[in-house]
mmCIF entry with sequence, helices, sheets and N, C-alpha, C, O atoms, coordinates in Angstrom:
data_MODEL
# 
_entry.id   MODEL 
# 
_entity.id                         1 
_entity.type                       polymer 
_entity.pdbx_number_of_molecules   1 
# 
_entity_poly.entity_id                      1 
_entity_poly.type                           'polypeptide(L)' 
_entity_poly.nstd_linkage                   no 
_entity_poly.nstd_monomer                   no 
_entity_poly.pdbx_seq_one_letter_code       MQIFSVKDISEITGMSVYKVRHALFMLEKHQRIKKYEDKKGARKYLRFSV 
_entity_poly.pdbx_seq_one_letter_code_can   MQIFSVKDISEITGMSVYKVRHALFMLEKHQRIKKYEDKKGARKYLRFSV 
_entity_poly.pdbx_strand_id                 A 
# 
loop_
_entity_poly_seq.entity_id 
_entity_poly_seq.num 
_entity_poly_seq.mon_id 
_entity_poly_seq.hetero 
1 1  MET n 
1 2  GLN n 
1 3  ILE n 
1 4  PHE n 
1 5  SER n 
1 6  VAL n 
1 7  LYS n 
1 8  ASP n 
1 9  ILE n 
1 10 SER n 
1 11 GLU n 
1 12 ILE n 
1 13 THR n 
1 14 GLY n 
1 15 MET n 
1 16 SER n 
1 17 VAL n 
1 18 TYR n 
1 19 LYS n 
1 20 VAL n 
1 21 ARG n 
1 22 HIS n 
1 23 ALA n 
1 24 LEU n 
1 25 PHE n 
1 26 MET n 
1 27 LEU n 
1 28 GLU n 
1 29 LYS n 
1 30 HIS n 
1 31 GLN n 
1 32 ARG n 
1 33 ILE n 
1 34 LYS n 
1 35 LYS n 
1 36 TYR n 
1 37 GLU n 
1 38 ASP n 
1 39 LYS n 
1 40 LYS n 
1 41 GLY n 
1 42 ALA n 
1 43 ARG n 
1 44 LYS n 
1 45 TYR n 
1 46 LEU n 
1 47 ARG n 
1 48 PHE n 
1 49 SER n 
1 50 VAL n 
# 
_struct_asym.id          A 
_struct_asym.entity_id   1 
# 
loop_
_struct_conf.conf_type_id 
_struct_conf.id 
_struct_conf.pdbx_PDB_helix_id 
_struct_conf.beg_label_comp_id 
_struct_conf.beg_label_asym_id 
_struct_conf.beg_label_seq_id 
_struct_conf.pdbx_beg_PDB_ins_code 
_struct_conf.end_label_comp_id 
_struct_conf.end_label_asym_id 
_struct_conf.end_label_seq_id 
_struct_conf.pdbx_end_PDB_ins_code 
_struct_conf.beg_auth_comp_id 
_struct_conf.beg_auth_asym_id 
_struct_conf.beg_auth_seq_id 
_struct_conf.end_auth_comp_id 
_struct_conf.end_auth_asym_id 
_struct_conf.end_auth_seq_id 
_struct_conf.pdbx_PDB_helix_class 
_struct_conf.details 
_struct_conf.pdbx_PDB_helix_length 
HELX_P HELX_P1 AA1 VAL A 6  ? THR A 13 ? VAL A 6  THR A 13 1 ? 8  
HELX_P HELX_P2 AA2 VAL A 17 ? LYS A 40 ? VAL A 17 LYS A 40 1 ? 24 
HELX_P HELX_P3 AA3 ALA A 42 ? SER A 49 ? ALA A 42 SER A 49 1 ? 8  
# 
_struct_conf_type.id          HELX_P 
_struct_conf_type.criteria    ? 
_struct_conf_type.reference   ? 
# 
loop_
_atom_site.group_PDB 
_atom_site.id 
_atom_site.type_symbol 
_atom_site.label_atom_id 
_atom_site.label_alt_id 
_atom_site.label_comp_id 
_atom_site.label_asym_id 
_atom_site.label_entity_id 
_atom_site.label_seq_id 
_atom_site.pdbx_PDB_ins_code 
_atom_site.Cartn_x 
_atom_site.Cartn_y 
_atom_site.Cartn_z 
_atom_site.occupancy 
_atom_site.B_iso_or_equiv 
_atom_site.pdbx_formal_charge 
_atom_site.auth_seq_id 
_atom_site.auth_comp_id 
_atom_site.auth_asym_id 
_atom_site.auth_atom_id 
_atom_site.pdbx_PDB_model_num 
ATOM 1   N N  . MET A 1 1  ? -1.813  15.607  -10.461 1.00 0.00 ? 1  MET A N  1 
ATOM 2   C CA . MET A 1 1  ? -0.943  14.644  -9.775  1.00 0.00 ? 1  MET A CA 1 
ATOM 3   C C  . MET A 1 1  ? 0.004   13.984  -10.771 1.00 0.00 ? 1  MET A C  1 
ATOM 4   O O  . MET A 1 1  ? -0.383  13.617  -11.880 1.00 0.00 ? 1  MET A O  1 
ATOM 5   N N  . GLN A 1 2  ? 1.236   13.847  -10.347 1.00 0.00 ? 2  GLN A N  1 
ATOM 6   C CA . GLN A 1 2  ? 2.232   13.260  -11.231 1.00 0.00 ? 2  GLN A CA 1 
ATOM 7   C C  . GLN A 1 2  ? 2.292   11.748  -11.033 1.00 0.00 ? 2  GLN A C  1 
ATOM 8   O O  . GLN A 1 2  ? 2.233   11.251  -9.908  1.00 0.00 ? 2  GLN A O  1 
ATOM 9   N N  . ILE A 1 3  ? 2.409   11.042  -12.127 1.00 0.00 ? 3  ILE A N  1 
ATOM 10  C CA . ILE A 1 3  ? 2.480   9.583   -12.057 1.00 0.00 ? 3  ILE A CA 1 
ATOM 11  C C  . ILE A 1 3  ? 3.931   9.151   -12.205 1.00 0.00 ? 3  ILE A C  1 
ATOM 12  O O  . ILE A 1 3  ? 4.597   9.503   -13.178 1.00 0.00 ? 3  ILE A O  1 
ATOM 13  N N  . PHE A 1 4  ? 4.407   8.397   -11.248 1.00 0.00 ? 4  PHE A N  1 
ATOM 14  C CA . PHE A 1 4  ? 5.760   7.847   -11.306 1.00 0.00 ? 4  PHE A CA 1 
ATOM 15  C C  . PHE A 1 4  ? 5.685   6.345   -11.519 1.00 0.00 ? 4  PHE A C  1 
ATOM 16  O O  . PHE A 1 4  ? 4.795   5.671   -11.000 1.00 0.00 ? 4  PHE A O  1 
ATOM 17  N N  . SER A 1 5  ? 6.615   5.841   -12.277 1.00 0.00 ? 5  SER A N  1 
ATOM 18  C CA . SER A 1 5  ? 6.728   4.386   -12.357 1.00 0.00 ? 5  SER A CA 1 
ATOM 19  C C  . SER A 1 5  ? 7.543   3.910   -11.165 1.00 0.00 ? 5  SER A C  1 
ATOM 20  O O  . SER A 1 5  ? 8.225   4.699   -10.511 1.00 0.00 ? 5  SER A O  1 
ATOM 21  N N  . VAL A 1 6  ? 7.468   2.624   -10.890 1.00 0.00 ? 6  VAL A N  1 
ATOM 22  C CA . VAL A 1 6  ? 8.224   2.056   -9.771  1.00 0.00 ? 6  VAL A CA 1 
ATOM 23  C C  . VAL A 1 6  ? 9.715   2.331   -9.955  1.00 0.00 ? 6  VAL A C  1 
ATOM 24  O O  . VAL A 1 6  ? 10.429  2.616   -8.994  1.00 0.00 ? 6  VAL A O  1 
ATOM 25  N N  . LYS A 1 7  ? 10.169  2.242   -11.197 1.00 0.00 ? 7  LYS A N  1 
ATOM 26  C CA . LYS A 1 7  ? 11.585  2.467   -11.496 1.00 0.00 ? 7  LYS A CA 1 
ATOM 27  C C  . LYS A 1 7  ? 11.987  3.910   -11.162 1.00 0.00 ? 7  LYS A C  1 
ATOM 28  O O  . LYS A 1 7  ? 13.057  4.142   -10.601 1.00 0.00 ? 7  LYS A O  1 
ATOM 29  N N  . ASP A 1 8  ? 11.131  4.874   -11.507 1.00 0.00 ? 8  ASP A N  1 
ATOM 30  C CA . ASP A 1 8  ? 11.403  6.276   -11.192 1.00 0.00 ? 8  ASP A CA 1 
ATOM 31  C C  . ASP A 1 8  ? 11.543  6.469   -9.689  1.00 0.00 ? 8  ASP A C  1 
ATOM 32  O O  . ASP A 1 8  ? 12.488  7.098   -9.212  1.00 0.00 ? 8  ASP A O  1 
ATOM 33  N N  . ILE A 1 9  ? 10.597  5.924   -8.963  1.00 0.00 ? 9  ILE A N  1 
ATOM 34  C CA . ILE A 1 9  ? 10.602  6.077   -7.508  1.00 0.00 ? 9  ILE A CA 1 
ATOM 35  C C  . ILE A 1 9  ? 11.868  5.466   -6.928  1.00 0.00 ? 9  ILE A C  1 
ATOM 36  O O  . ILE A 1 9  ? 12.486  6.045   -6.034  1.00 0.00 ? 9  ILE A O  1 
ATOM 37  N N  . SER A 1 10 ? 12.254  4.309   -7.426  1.00 0.00 ? 10 SER A N  1 
ATOM 38  C CA . SER A 1 10 ? 13.438  3.648   -6.887  1.00 0.00 ? 10 SER A CA 1 
ATOM 39  C C  . SER A 1 10 ? 14.689  4.473   -7.176  1.00 0.00 ? 10 SER A C  1 
ATOM 40  O O  . SER A 1 10 ? 15.622  4.486   -6.373  1.00 0.00 ? 10 SER A O  1 
ATOM 41  N N  . GLU A 1 11 ? 14.715  5.162   -8.320  1.00 0.00 ? 11 GLU A N  1 
ATOM 42  C CA . GLU A 1 11 ? 15.861  6.015   -8.638  1.00 0.00 ? 11 GLU A CA 1 
ATOM 43  C C  . GLU A 1 11 ? 15.873  7.265   -7.765  1.00 0.00 ? 11 GLU A C  1 
ATOM 44  O O  . GLU A 1 11 ? 16.931  7.692   -7.301  1.00 0.00 ? 11 GLU A O  1 
ATOM 45  N N  . ILE A 1 12 ? 14.708  7.845   -7.544  1.00 0.00 ? 12 ILE A N  1 
ATOM 46  C CA . ILE A 1 12 ? 14.613  9.062   -6.732  1.00 0.00 ? 12 ILE A CA 1 
ATOM 47  C C  . ILE A 1 12 ? 14.987  8.773   -5.283  1.00 0.00 ? 12 ILE A C  1 
ATOM 48  O O  . ILE A 1 12 ? 15.756  9.517   -4.674  1.00 0.00 ? 12 ILE A O  1 
ATOM 49  N N  . THR A 1 13 ? 14.449  7.703   -4.740  1.00 0.00 ? 13 THR A N  1 
ATOM 50  C CA . THR A 1 13 ? 14.626  7.423   -3.311  1.00 0.00 ? 13 THR A CA 1 
ATOM 51  C C  . THR A 1 13 ? 15.868  6.605   -3.026  1.00 0.00 ? 13 THR A C  1 
ATOM 52  O O  . THR A 1 13 ? 16.319  6.532   -1.883  1.00 0.00 ? 13 THR A O  1 
ATOM 53  N N  . GLY A 1 14 ? 16.429  5.984   -4.066  1.00 0.00 ? 14 GLY A N  1 
ATOM 54  C CA . GLY A 1 14 ? 17.592  5.130   -3.852  1.00 0.00 ? 14 GLY A CA 1 
ATOM 55  C C  . GLY A 1 14 ? 17.227  3.769   -3.283  1.00 0.00 ? 14 GLY A C  1 
ATOM 56  O O  . GLY A 1 14 ? 18.104  2.991   -2.906  1.00 0.00 ? 14 GLY A O  1 
ATOM 57  N N  . MET A 1 15 ? 15.929  3.481   -3.220  1.00 0.00 ? 15 MET A N  1 
ATOM 58  C CA . MET A 1 15 ? 15.506  2.163   -2.759  1.00 0.00 ? 15 MET A CA 1 
ATOM 59  C C  . MET A 1 15 ? 15.516  1.200   -3.936  1.00 0.00 ? 15 MET A C  1 
ATOM 60  O O  . MET A 1 15 ? 15.441  1.614   -5.093  1.00 0.00 ? 15 MET A O  1 
ATOM 61  N N  . SER A 1 16 ? 15.607  -0.065  -3.633  1.00 0.00 ? 16 SER A N  1 
ATOM 62  C CA . SER A 1 16 ? 15.538  -1.057  -4.706  1.00 0.00 ? 16 SER A CA 1 
ATOM 63  C C  . SER A 1 16 ? 14.118  -1.108  -5.259  1.00 0.00 ? 16 SER A C  1 
ATOM 64  O O  . SER A 1 16 ? 13.159  -0.764  -4.568  1.00 0.00 ? 16 SER A O  1 
ATOM 65  N N  . VAL A 1 17 ? 13.997  -1.538  -6.503  1.00 0.00 ? 17 VAL A N  1 
ATOM 66  C CA . VAL A 1 17 ? 12.689  -1.643  -7.143  1.00 0.00 ? 17 VAL A CA 1 
ATOM 67  C C  . VAL A 1 17 ? 11.779  -2.550  -6.324  1.00 0.00 ? 17 VAL A C  1 
ATOM 68  O O  . VAL A 1 17 ? 10.588  -2.279  -6.167  1.00 0.00 ? 17 VAL A O  1 
ATOM 69  N N  . TYR A 1 18 ? 12.355  -3.629  -5.805  1.00 0.00 ? 18 TYR A N  1 
ATOM 70  C CA . TYR A 1 18 ? 11.565  -4.567  -5.008  1.00 0.00 ? 18 TYR A CA 1 
ATOM 71  C C  . TYR A 1 18 ? 10.986  -3.880  -3.781  1.00 0.00 ? 18 TYR A C  1 
ATOM 72  O O  . TYR A 1 18 ? 9.814   -4.059  -3.449  1.00 0.00 ? 18 TYR A O  1 
ATOM 73  N N  . LYS A 1 19 ? 11.830  -3.080  -3.102  1.00 0.00 ? 19 LYS A N  1 
ATOM 74  C CA . LYS A 1 19 ? 11.394  -2.385  -1.889  1.00 0.00 ? 19 LYS A CA 1 
ATOM 75  C C  . LYS A 1 19 ? 10.266  -1.412  -2.191  1.00 0.00 ? 19 LYS A C  1 
ATOM 76  O O  . LYS A 1 19 ? 9.288   -1.321  -1.449  1.00 0.00 ? 19 LYS A O  1 
ATOM 77  N N  . VAL A 1 20 ? 10.417  -0.689  -3.289  1.00 0.00 ? 20 VAL A N  1 
ATOM 78  C CA . VAL A 1 20 ? 9.389   0.282   -3.681  1.00 0.00 ? 20 VAL A CA 1 
ATOM 79  C C  . VAL A 1 20 ? 8.080   -0.433  -3.968  1.00 0.00 ? 20 VAL A C  1 
ATOM 80  O O  . VAL A 1 20 ? 7.012   -0.014  -3.522  1.00 0.00 ? 20 VAL A O  1 
ATOM 81  N N  . ARG A 1 21 ? 8.184   -1.519  -4.722  1.00 0.00 ? 21 ARG A N  1 
ATOM 82  C CA . ARG A 1 21 ? 6.990   -2.284  -5.074  1.00 0.00 ? 21 ARG A CA 1 
ATOM 83  C C  . ARG A 1 21 ? 6.304   -2.793  -3.818  1.00 0.00 ? 21 ARG A C  1 
ATOM 84  O O  . ARG A 1 21 ? 5.080   -2.740  -3.703  1.00 0.00 ? 21 ARG A O  1 
ATOM 85  N N  . HIS A 1 22 ? 7.096   -3.284  -2.883  1.00 0.00 ? 22 HIS A N  1 
ATOM 86  C CA . HIS A 1 22 ? 6.555   -3.803  -1.636  1.00 0.00 ? 22 HIS A CA 1 
ATOM 87  C C  . HIS A 1 22 ? 5.863   -2.687  -0.851  1.00 0.00 ? 22 HIS A C  1 
ATOM 88  O O  . HIS A 1 22 ? 4.775   -2.875  -0.306  1.00 0.00 ? 22 HIS A O  1 
ATOM 89  N N  . ALA A 1 23 ? 6.510   -1.533  -0.805  1.00 0.00 ? 23 ALA A N  1 
ATOM 90  C CA . ALA A 1 23 ? 5.951   -0.399  -0.067  1.00 0.00 ? 23 ALA A CA 1 
ATOM 91  C C  . ALA A 1 23 ? 4.612   0.031   -0.669  1.00 0.00 ? 23 ALA A C  1 
ATOM 92  O O  . ALA A 1 23 ? 3.652   0.303   0.052   1.00 0.00 ? 23 ALA A O  1 
ATOM 93  N N  . LEU A 1 24 ? 4.567   0.087   -1.995  1.00 0.00 ? 24 LEU A N  1 
ATOM 94  C CA . LEU A 1 24 ? 3.322   0.466   -2.669  1.00 0.00 ? 24 LEU A CA 1 
ATOM 95  C C  . LEU A 1 24 ? 2.234   -0.563  -2.407  1.00 0.00 ? 24 LEU A C  1 
ATOM 96  O O  . LEU A 1 24 ? 1.071   -0.216  -2.200  1.00 0.00 ? 24 LEU A O  1 
ATOM 97  N N  . PHE A 1 25 ? 2.625   -1.832  -2.419  1.00 0.00 ? 25 PHE A N  1 
ATOM 98  C CA . PHE A 1 25 ? 1.668   -2.900  -2.160  1.00 0.00 ? 25 PHE A CA 1 
ATOM 99  C C  . PHE A 1 25 ? 1.104   -2.787  -0.749  1.00 0.00 ? 25 PHE A C  1 
ATOM 100 O O  . PHE A 1 25 ? -0.104  -2.909  -0.546  1.00 0.00 ? 25 PHE A O  1 
ATOM 101 N N  . MET A 1 26 ? 1.984   -2.552  0.226   1.00 0.00 ? 26 MET A N  1 
ATOM 102 C CA . MET A 1 26 ? 1.545   -2.430  1.617   1.00 0.00 ? 26 MET A CA 1 
ATOM 103 C C  . MET A 1 26 ? 0.613   -1.230  1.775   1.00 0.00 ? 26 MET A C  1 
ATOM 104 O O  . MET A 1 26 ? -0.380  -1.284  2.500   1.00 0.00 ? 26 MET A O  1 
ATOM 105 N N  . LEU A 1 27 ? 0.959   -0.146  1.080   1.00 0.00 ? 27 LEU A N  1 
ATOM 106 C CA . LEU A 1 27 ? 0.149   1.063   1.139   1.00 0.00 ? 27 LEU A CA 1 
ATOM 107 C C  . LEU A 1 27 ? -1.258  0.787   0.607   1.00 0.00 ? 27 LEU A C  1 
ATOM 108 O O  . LEU A 1 27 ? -2.260  1.177   1.206   1.00 0.00 ? 27 LEU A O  1 
ATOM 109 N N  . GLU A 1 28 ? -1.298  0.107   -0.528  1.00 0.00 ? 28 GLU A N  1 
ATOM 110 C CA . GLU A 1 28 ? -2.569  -0.211  -1.161  1.00 0.00 ? 28 GLU A CA 1 
ATOM 111 C C  . GLU A 1 28 ? -3.395  -1.119  -0.262  1.00 0.00 ? 28 GLU A C  1 
ATOM 112 O O  . GLU A 1 28 ? -4.603  -0.934  -0.109  1.00 0.00 ? 28 GLU A O  1 
ATOM 113 N N  . LYS A 1 29 ? -2.722  -2.110  0.333   1.00 0.00 ? 29 LYS A N  1 
ATOM 114 C CA . LYS A 1 29 ? -3.395  -3.047  1.225   1.00 0.00 ? 29 LYS A CA 1 
ATOM 115 C C  . LYS A 1 29 ? -3.969  -2.294  2.423   1.00 0.00 ? 29 LYS A C  1 
ATOM 116 O O  . LYS A 1 29 ? -5.094  -2.548  2.853   1.00 0.00 ? 29 LYS A O  1 
ATOM 117 N N  . HIS A 1 30 ? -3.177  -1.366  2.951   1.00 0.00 ? 30 HIS A N  1 
ATOM 118 C CA . HIS A 1 30 ? -3.596  -0.585  4.103   1.00 0.00 ? 30 HIS A CA 1 
ATOM 119 C C  . HIS A 1 30 ? -4.829  0.256   3.764   1.00 0.00 ? 30 HIS A C  1 
ATOM 120 O O  . HIS A 1 30 ? -5.762  0.355   4.560   1.00 0.00 ? 30 HIS A O  1 
ATOM 121 N N  . GLN A 1 31 ? -4.820  0.858   2.573   1.00 0.00 ? 31 GLN A N  1 
ATOM 122 C CA . GLN A 1 31 ? -5.969  1.653   2.133   1.00 0.00 ? 31 GLN A CA 1 
ATOM 123 C C  . GLN A 1 31 ? -7.222  0.789   2.082   1.00 0.00 ? 31 GLN A C  1 
ATOM 124 O O  . GLN A 1 31 ? -8.300  1.190   2.519   1.00 0.00 ? 31 GLN A O  1 
ATOM 125 N N  . ARG A 1 32 ? -7.043  -0.415  1.529   1.00 0.00 ? 32 ARG A N  1 
ATOM 126 C CA . ARG A 1 32 ? -8.182  -1.313  1.383   1.00 0.00 ? 32 ARG A CA 1 
ATOM 127 C C  . ARG A 1 32 ? -8.725  -1.720  2.743   1.00 0.00 ? 32 ARG A C  1 
ATOM 128 O O  . ARG A 1 32 ? -9.937  -1.753  2.953   1.00 0.00 ? 32 ARG A O  1 
ATOM 129 N N  . ILE A 1 33 ? -7.822  -2.030  3.666   1.00 0.00 ? 33 ILE A N  1 
ATOM 130 C CA . ILE A 1 33 ? -8.240  -2.432  5.010   1.00 0.00 ? 33 ILE A CA 1 
ATOM 131 C C  . ILE A 1 33 ? -8.992  -1.281  5.671   1.00 0.00 ? 33 ILE A C  1 
ATOM 132 O O  . ILE A 1 33 ? -10.011 -1.493  6.329   1.00 0.00 ? 33 ILE A O  1 
ATOM 133 N N  . LYS A 1 34 ? -8.483  -0.061  5.494   1.00 0.00 ? 34 LYS A N  1 
ATOM 134 C CA . LYS A 1 34 ? -9.137  1.104   6.075   1.00 0.00 ? 34 LYS A CA 1 
ATOM 135 C C  . LYS A 1 34 ? -10.555 1.252   5.533   1.00 0.00 ? 34 LYS A C  1 
ATOM 136 O O  . LYS A 1 34 ? -11.487 1.549   6.281   1.00 0.00 ? 34 LYS A O  1 
ATOM 137 N N  . LYS A 1 35 ? -10.708 1.042   4.231   1.00 0.00 ? 35 LYS A N  1 
ATOM 138 C CA . LYS A 1 35 ? -12.030 1.153   3.625   1.00 0.00 ? 35 LYS A CA 1 
ATOM 139 C C  . LYS A 1 35 ? -12.979 0.130   4.221   1.00 0.00 ? 35 LYS A C  1 
ATOM 140 O O  . LYS A 1 35 ? -14.130 0.439   4.529   1.00 0.00 ? 35 LYS A O  1 
ATOM 141 N N  . TYR A 1 36 ? -12.486 -1.088  4.380   1.00 0.00 ? 36 TYR A N  1 
ATOM 142 C CA . TYR A 1 36 ? -13.312 -2.145  4.971   1.00 0.00 ? 36 TYR A CA 1 
ATOM 143 C C  . TYR A 1 36 ? -13.691 -1.787  6.394   1.00 0.00 ? 36 TYR A C  1 
ATOM 144 O O  . TYR A 1 36 ? -14.823 -2.009  6.824   1.00 0.00 ? 36 TYR A O  1 
ATOM 145 N N  . GLU A 1 37 ? -12.727 -1.228  7.123   1.00 0.00 ? 37 GLU A N  1 
ATOM 146 C CA . GLU A 1 37 ? -12.970 -0.880  8.516   1.00 0.00 ? 37 GLU A CA 1 
ATOM 147 C C  . GLU A 1 37 ? -14.069 0.178   8.599   1.00 0.00 ? 37 GLU A C  1 
ATOM 148 O O  . GLU A 1 37 ? -14.968 0.089   9.435   1.00 0.00 ? 37 GLU A O  1 
ATOM 149 N N  . ASP A 1 38 ? -13.986 1.172   7.729   1.00 0.00 ? 38 ASP A N  1 
ATOM 150 C CA . ASP A 1 38 ? -14.988 2.235   7.725   1.00 0.00 ? 38 ASP A CA 1 
ATOM 151 C C  . ASP A 1 38 ? -16.363 1.685   7.381   1.00 0.00 ? 38 ASP A C  1 
ATOM 152 O O  . ASP A 1 38 ? -17.373 2.073   7.967   1.00 0.00 ? 38 ASP A O  1 
ATOM 153 N N  . LYS A 1 39 ? -16.375 0.766   6.409   1.00 0.00 ? 39 LYS A N  1 
ATOM 154 C CA . LYS A 1 39 ? -17.643 0.276   5.899   1.00 0.00 ? 39 LYS A CA 1 
ATOM 155 C C  . LYS A 1 39 ? -18.300 -0.725  6.834   1.00 0.00 ? 39 LYS A C  1 
ATOM 156 O O  . LYS A 1 39 ? -19.495 -0.636  7.114   1.00 0.00 ? 39 LYS A O  1 
ATOM 157 N N  . LYS A 1 40 ? -17.508 -1.680  7.316   1.00 0.00 ? 40 LYS A N  1 
ATOM 158 C CA . LYS A 1 40 ? -18.116 -2.827  7.982   1.00 0.00 ? 40 LYS A CA 1 
ATOM 159 C C  . LYS A 1 40 ? -17.776 -2.966  9.462   1.00 0.00 ? 40 LYS A C  1 
ATOM 160 O O  . LYS A 1 40 ? -18.209 -3.914  10.117  1.00 0.00 ? 40 LYS A O  1 
ATOM 161 N N  . GLY A 1 41 ? -17.001 -2.022  9.984   1.00 0.00 ? 41 GLY A N  1 
ATOM 162 C CA . GLY A 1 41 ? -16.642 -2.124  11.386  1.00 0.00 ? 41 GLY A CA 1 
ATOM 163 C C  . GLY A 1 41 ? -15.391 -2.952  11.596  1.00 0.00 ? 41 GLY A C  1 
ATOM 164 O O  . GLY A 1 41 ? -14.814 -3.477  10.643  1.00 0.00 ? 41 GLY A O  1 
ATOM 165 N N  . ALA A 1 42 ? -14.975 -3.066  12.849  1.00 0.00 ? 42 ALA A N  1 
ATOM 166 C CA . ALA A 1 42 ? -13.662 -3.621  13.168  1.00 0.00 ? 42 ALA A CA 1 
ATOM 167 C C  . ALA A 1 42 ? -13.579 -5.133  12.986  1.00 0.00 ? 42 ALA A C  1 
ATOM 168 O O  . ALA A 1 42 ? -12.488 -5.670  12.796  1.00 0.00 ? 42 ALA A O  1 
ATOM 169 N N  . ARG A 1 43 ? -14.712 -5.824  13.040  1.00 0.00 ? 43 ARG A N  1 
ATOM 170 C CA . ARG A 1 43 ? -14.654 -7.283  12.985  1.00 0.00 ? 43 ARG A CA 1 
ATOM 171 C C  . ARG A 1 43 ? -14.068 -7.765  11.654  1.00 0.00 ? 43 ARG A C  1 
ATOM 172 O O  . ARG A 1 43 ? -13.236 -8.672  11.621  1.00 0.00 ? 43 ARG A O  1 
ATOM 173 N N  . LYS A 1 44 ? -14.514 -7.147  10.565  1.00 0.00 ? 44 LYS A N  1 
ATOM 174 C CA . LYS A 1 44 ? -14.025 -7.491  9.236   1.00 0.00 ? 44 LYS A CA 1 
ATOM 175 C C  . LYS A 1 44 ? -12.536 -7.147  9.130   1.00 0.00 ? 44 LYS A C  1 
ATOM 176 O O  . LYS A 1 44 ? -11.759 -7.875  8.511   1.00 0.00 ? 44 LYS A O  1 
ATOM 177 N N  . TYR A 1 45 ? -12.164 -6.046  9.735   1.00 0.00 ? 45 TYR A N  1 
ATOM 178 C CA . TYR A 1 45 ? -10.775 -5.575  9.690   1.00 0.00 ? 45 TYR A CA 1 
ATOM 179 C C  . TYR A 1 45 ? -9.819  -6.618  10.253  1.00 0.00 ? 45 TYR A C  1 
ATOM 180 O O  . TYR A 1 45 ? -8.741  -6.843  9.705   1.00 0.00 ? 45 TYR A O  1 
ATOM 181 N N  . LEU A 1 46 ? -10.216 -7.246  11.338  1.00 0.00 ? 46 LEU A N  1 
ATOM 182 C CA . LEU A 1 46 ? -9.353  -8.241  11.969  1.00 0.00 ? 46 LEU A CA 1 
ATOM 183 C C  . LEU A 1 46 ? -9.080  -9.405  11.028  1.00 0.00 ? 46 LEU A C  1 
ATOM 184 O O  . LEU A 1 46 ? -7.979  -9.956  11.000  1.00 0.00 ? 46 LEU A O  1 
ATOM 185 N N  . ARG A 1 47 ? -10.095 -9.766  10.264  1.00 0.00 ? 47 ARG A N  1 
ATOM 186 C CA . ARG A 1 47 ? -9.924  -10.886 9.348   1.00 0.00 ? 47 ARG A CA 1 
ATOM 187 C C  . ARG A 1 47 ? -8.956  -10.535 8.217   1.00 0.00 ? 47 ARG A C  1 
ATOM 188 O O  . ARG A 1 47 ? -8.223  -11.398 7.733   1.00 0.00 ? 47 ARG A O  1 
ATOM 189 N N  . PHE A 1 48 ? -8.956  -9.273  7.799   1.00 0.00 ? 48 PHE A N  1 
ATOM 190 C CA . PHE A 1 48 ? -8.118  -8.869  6.681   1.00 0.00 ? 48 PHE A CA 1 
ATOM 191 C C  . PHE A 1 48 ? -6.687  -8.572  7.111   1.00 0.00 ? 48 PHE A C  1 
ATOM 192 O O  . PHE A 1 48 ? -5.766  -8.633  6.296   1.00 0.00 ? 48 PHE A O  1 
ATOM 193 N N  . SER A 1 49 ? -6.499  -8.251  8.388   1.00 0.00 ? 49 SER A N  1 
ATOM 194 C CA . SER A 1 49 ? -5.164  -7.845  8.831   1.00 0.00 ? 49 SER A CA 1 
ATOM 195 C C  . SER A 1 49 ? -4.247  -9.038  9.061   1.00 0.00 ? 49 SER A C  1 
ATOM 196 O O  . SER A 1 49 ? -3.034  -8.871  9.188   1.00 0.00 ? 49 SER A O  1 
ATOM 197 N N  . VAL A 1 50 ? -4.813  -10.238 9.116   1.00 0.00 ? 50 VAL A N  1 
ATOM 198 C CA . VAL A 1 50 ? -3.995  -11.427 9.369   1.00 0.00 ? 50 VAL A CA 1 
ATOM 199 C C  . VAL A 1 50 ? -3.173  -11.773 8.137   1.00 0.00 ? 50 VAL A C  1 
ATOM 200 O O  . VAL A 1 50 ? -2.418  -12.745 8.151   1.00 0.00 ? 50 VAL A O  1 
# 
């Protein structure tokens, strides 16, 4: 797997660095929420999605 820096991604996609960073953050948050959902059921998920 190739590792890109935020700056690389922003140059490739033409998005601003801020946008890329935000997108990566949301992605990471989503992954974490999914893990919680799998582990502990939907009740915990609701608390994290707020």
